[in-house]
One Martini backbone bead per residue (centre of mass of N, CA, C, O) as a GRO file, in nm:
protein
   84
    1MET     BB    1   9.840   2.900   1.211
    2ALA     BB    2   9.580   2.899   1.414
    3SER     BB    3   9.490   2.921   1.733
    4ASN     BB    4   9.301   2.750   1.990
    5ASN     BB    5   9.137   2.939   2.265
    6ASN     BB    6   8.855   2.759   2.341
    7LYS     BB    7   9.030   2.594   2.553
    8HIS     BB    8   9.010   2.399   2.857
    9PHE     BB    9   9.064   2.283   3.192
   10LEU     BB   10   8.908   2.044   3.396
   11VAL     BB   11   8.941   1.991   3.744
   12LYS     BB   12   8.917   1.674   3.923
   13TYR     BB   13   8.857   1.519   4.243
   14LEU     BB   14   8.832   1.204   4.351
   15GLU     BB   15   8.906   0.936   4.478
   16CYS     BB   16   9.060   0.795   4.741
   17ARG     BB   17   9.427   0.673   4.782
   18HIS     BB   18   9.471   0.635   5.079
   19ASN     BB   19   9.693   0.439   5.274
   20TYR     BB   20   9.624   0.334   5.607
   21ALA     BB   21   9.826   0.050   5.598
   22ALA     BB   22  10.136   0.107   5.527
   23ARG     BB   23  10.292   0.057   5.800
   24SER     BB   24  10.176  -0.265   5.788
   25ASN     BB   25  10.175  -0.366   5.482
   26GLY     BB   26   9.903  -0.270   5.377
   27TYR     BB   27   9.553  -0.228   5.226
   28VAL     BB   28   9.363   0.075   5.291
   29LEU     BB   29   9.062   0.223   5.202
   30ASP     BB   30   8.793   0.452   5.241
   31GLY     BB   31   8.606   0.519   4.966
   32TYR     BB   32   8.596   0.798   4.890
   33GLY     BB   33   8.459   0.989   4.614
   34GLU     BB   34   8.535   1.307   4.694
   35PHE     BB   35   8.676   1.609   4.698
   36CYS     BB   36   8.664   1.830   4.998
   37PRO     BB   37   8.723   2.122   5.109
   38THR     BB   38   8.777   2.286   5.413
   39GLY     BB   39   8.856   2.555   5.282
   40ALA     BB   40   8.941   2.829   5.136
   41PRO     BB   41   9.067   2.979   4.900
   42GLU     BB   42   9.404   3.055   4.962
   43THR     BB   43   9.440   2.816   5.164
   44LEU     BB   44   9.556   2.539   5.328
   45GLU     BB   45   9.268   2.400   5.372
   46PHE     BB   46   9.201   2.350   5.063
   47PHE     BB   47   9.398   2.069   5.067
   48ILE     BB   48   9.186   1.951   5.269
   49CYS     BB   49   8.984   1.699   5.353
   50ALA     BB   50   8.673   1.679   5.513
   51ALA     BB   51   8.641   1.371   5.564
   52TRP     BB   52   8.976   1.261   5.634
   53HIS     BB   53   9.221   1.470   5.627
   54CYS     BB   54   9.343   1.465   5.353
   55HIS     BB   55   9.519   1.516   5.080
   56GLN     BB   56   9.470   1.601   4.752
   57ASN     BB   57   9.696   1.399   4.634
   58PHE     BB   58   9.520   1.130   4.705
   59HIS     BB   59   9.349   1.210   4.472
   60LYS     BB   60   9.202   1.164   4.182
   61LYS     BB   61   9.303   1.303   3.876
   62VAL     BB   62   9.095   1.495   3.644
   63GLU     BB   63   9.118   1.586   3.297
   64VAL     BB   64   8.918   1.816   3.097
   65GLU     BB   65   8.851   1.914   2.779
   66VAL     BB   66   8.714   2.239   2.713
   67GLU     BB   67   8.508   2.475   2.614
   68ASN     BB   68   8.426   2.796   2.696
   69LYS     BB   69   8.104   2.774   2.598
   70VAL     BB   70   8.089   2.531   2.785
   71GLU     BB   71   7.967   2.353   3.010
   72SER     BB   72   8.038   2.192   3.282
   73PRO     BB   73   8.104   1.882   3.336
   74VAL     BB   74   7.989   1.582   3.464
   75ILE     BB   75   8.168   1.377   3.688
   76SER     BB   76   8.102   1.008   3.700
   77ILE     BB   77   8.272   0.726   3.816
   78ASN     BB   78   8.161   0.689   4.141
   79PRO     BB   79   7.830   0.693   4.237
   80SER     BB   80   7.816   0.513   4.511
   81HIS     BB   81   7.954   0.746   4.636
   82GLY     BB   82   7.980   1.004   4.821
   83THR     BB   83   7.938   1.353   4.835
   84CYS     BB   84   7.941   1.692   4.930
   0.00000   0.00000   0.00000
């Protein structure tokens, strides 16, 4: 059986889930809509969000399987919040 190498994954980081009130046993999110890196790729700043200076791991990660010859899809789960 031949393998299908025409697919790959598009990774997108969406809304921030960093709980800013965790120290006081509360639950407060900033509501920011999409991760925007502070620095260039291959630097440490690339993993820090430009909006609230949180780490990329706090943002919801979405992986979409796409074919190589297909344009990258636009993912819009929470369009009411601003993006970069």
